N, C-alpha and C positions, 0 to 999 in steps of 0.2 A: 194578659189578658184583663179586661174590665179597667183599665187605667189604673191598675195597681191596686184595687180594691178584692179583698179576696168575697167570692160568691158564698151565697148561702148563709150568711151573718145574719141574725135577728137583733135587732136594738130596741130595747123597751118592749110594751105592752098595750093592747088596745082590749075594748070590751069585744063580746062575743061577736059582734055584728062587724068588727072592725071600723066602726063609725066615731070613736073616741078613744083619746089616748089615755090610758091608765098608769103608764109608768114611764120614765124616760122620755119627754118630748123632744123632738129635734126641731129646731127653728129653720126656715129658710138660709138665715146666716150661719148658724153652725154647719149645715148642709155645704154653703159656699166654701166656708174656711176649710173644710176637708178636702174639698175638690181642689183648692189652691194648694193645699199642704201636699197632696199627691203628686199634682204637675211641676212642684217646686217654686211656686209663687210665693213671697213672702205676705202672707195676710194680715200683718200687724204693720207694714210699711204704711206712713203717712205719706202722701205725694201733697204737692202743694199745684195751685192753680196760679197762671199767670199773675194775678193779681195778690198771690200770697197766701189765698184762704185753702186750709187742710182739707183734704179729701182722703177718707180710707177707703181700701178697696173692699173691706168686709166692715 
């Protein structure tokens, strides 16, 4: 359930209003890498465009 992510986890800390990160910020790239890992995608893999330009998933 939940895509393999345990429910009820708290990561980091915010201020009293929940508006500002106080401890362990998580970026969009961190989040996407976590999602890729859970569904079995190698987020470190570098793919190449048809003209040879490297493109990373994350």
